[in-house]
N, C-alpha and C positions, 0 to 999 in steps of 0.2 A: 504494500500500500504506500502511496506517495505521501511524504511528510514534508512540512516546511516550517520554518521558524516564523512566528508572528509576535507582534508587540501587543500586550494586553492593556487594559484600562489604567493600571497604576504605573505604566512605563516598564514593567518587567516583561520578560519574554516567556513563551511556551512553545510547544510543538503542536502543530495542527495536522490531523490526518484528513487529507482533503476528500477522500472518497466517502468518509463518514460525516464530514463537517463536524468533527469532534476534536476537542483540545485535551491535552494532558492536564491543564489547569484552566481555571475560569478565564474567559476572554475579558471579563470585567476587571480582572486584577489577579494575576497568578500568586504573587507574594501575599497580598491582602487576604485572599482566600485561605492560603496555607496557614497563616498565623491565626486567623479567626476560627477556623474549624478545628485544626489539629493541636494548636498550642493553647489558645485561650480556653477552649471548651474540652480539651483533652489533657494535655501534659500538665497544665497548671493546677490540676486536681491533686497532684502528687508533690510531696515535699520531703527533702532530706532522706531519700531512700533509693534502693535499686528498683528500676522500672524495666520490665521486659515488654518490649514493643514489637508488635507484628504490623507491618505495613502491607496492605493488599494493593499492589500496584506501585512498585518502587520507582519506576519511570525515570524521571529526570534527576531524582535524588534531592529535590528541593525540600521535601518534608524531613528527610534525614539531616540535611544541612542545618535547617533552622532548629531542629531538635538538639543537635550537637551544641549550637550556640546557646540555646535556652537552658540546657542542662547545667552549664557552668554557673548560670545565675541562680538556679534553684537547688544547687548542690545535689544533683542527681547522678547516680551511676546508671548508665543506659546499656542494656543488651538489646540490640536492634536487629530484627530479622525483616528483610525486604524481599517479598515474593514478586517475581516478574516473569511473565511468559515470553515477552518480546522485548529484550533489552534495547535501550537507547544507545546509539553510537557515541563514543567519546568525542568525536568531532562535533556532534550536535550539542553535547553538554557544554563544550567550550564556547559555542556560539551564544548560548543562553546567558553566560556571563553573570551568574547569580552572585558570586562573591563580591564583584565590583558593585553591582546594583545595591546590595545590602550593606556594603561597607565591612565585609567579612574577610578582608585581605589576610588577616592573621590566621584564618583557618582554610585558606585556599588550598594549601598542600594536602590538608586532611580531606577536603572535598574531592580532590583529584584521586587520592588514595581510595576513597569509597568506590569510585568508578573503575579503578584499575585493579582492585582486589579480585581474587579469583572467586568464581561462583562455588557455592557449597562449602566454603572454608571460612573459619572465623578470622576476622582481621581486627587488630587493635588499632583503632583510628586515633584515639586520644586516651590518656590515662583513665578517663571515666566513661569511655564510649567504645563498645565493641560492635561489629557489624558482621552479619552473615547474609549474603545475598543468595537467594534460592531461585533457580531458573526452572519454573514448573507452572503447570496450570493450577489455578486457585482451587479447583475441585479436588486436587490430590492432597490438600492439607489435612493432616491427621493428628495435630498436636492436641494434647489433653491437659487442661488445668495448668497452663504454664504462663500465659501472658497476663499482664496487668492492664494493657491498653492496646487497642487495635485502631489503626488509622485505615479506614475503609475508603480507598481512593481509586476504585476501579472505574473504568469508563462507564458512562451513564447507561441507564436501563433502556434508553431509546435505541442504542446501538448494540448493547450486549445484555439483553434481558435475562439471560441464563445465569448471570453473576449476581442477581438481586433476588434470589428465590429462597424459599424456606430451607432447601437443602444446603445452600451456601451458608445461610445464617445459623443453621444448626452447627455446622463446622466451626463457625466463629464462637458461638456460645460454648461449645465444648473446649475450645482452645483457651478460653479465658479462665483465670482463677475466680473464685467467689469474690463478688464486688468489683470484678473487672469491668472496664468501660470500652465501648466501641463508639467512635465518632465518624460521621460522614457528612459530606456536603449535601447529600440527597435528602429530599423531603416528601417524595411521592407517597400517597396513601397506601399503595400496594407494597412498597418497601417497609413502611411502618408496620403494616399488618403481618408481613412475613417475619419480621423481627419478633413481634409479640407472640406469634404462633409457636415459636420455639422456646419461649420462656423469658425473653428480655422485657424489662420495664423500660419504656421508650418515652423520651422527652422531646417535644418540639422546642427548638431554640431559635432566636433570631439568626437569620442567615448572613453570609458574607455579602459584599456588594454585588448587586444583580440578582440576589435570591432572597425571597421573603423569609424562608425558614430553612433549618437544617435539623438533623436528628442526632440524638445521643441515646445510646442503649446501654443499660446496666444489667449485669448478671447478678441477680439476687436469689438466694436459695434459703 
């Protein structure tokens, strides 16, 4: 599928899949969306602890990058697993220029290491941040009771409806520890109902720029 780099509403860039008219991040603001959904309503629930994070759709690595920077502020130790079926090319990542956009020049080498690290192997990106990238289909995830937080950043249900089903969210529910949290930019009623059907308690929250709402799901038992 043909991909191109586009500039989003906040001046940051993302990758667009032209055949689908779908972007890796919001066209209204890639960085703003990432911070709003995954940091403000996800990572900031945790303080002074180790957090095991599963990202569904590692993609450009933007969410991992801002998590690395934020973890330093919140004194968190992060074990980060990024699942991606179709990895982004390093040349594409360099064109996105996220470290320059965010003023993160001090972690630019760490960001490059994220993308250069081998798939299926643990990489120590920083003293407080380890990463394992897994190249596989989301449907093959089999983790049980391990993660504190899931960033659910798959392509939208309009283009990949099979990634937003009860079957997938049951895998997410099982992968989380008790009181674990899943956050996503999505807000469709069918997505919320699929989450609730497998046991999640689901909250509607104000969405990032360009979206009225987003969802946060909590595993309570």
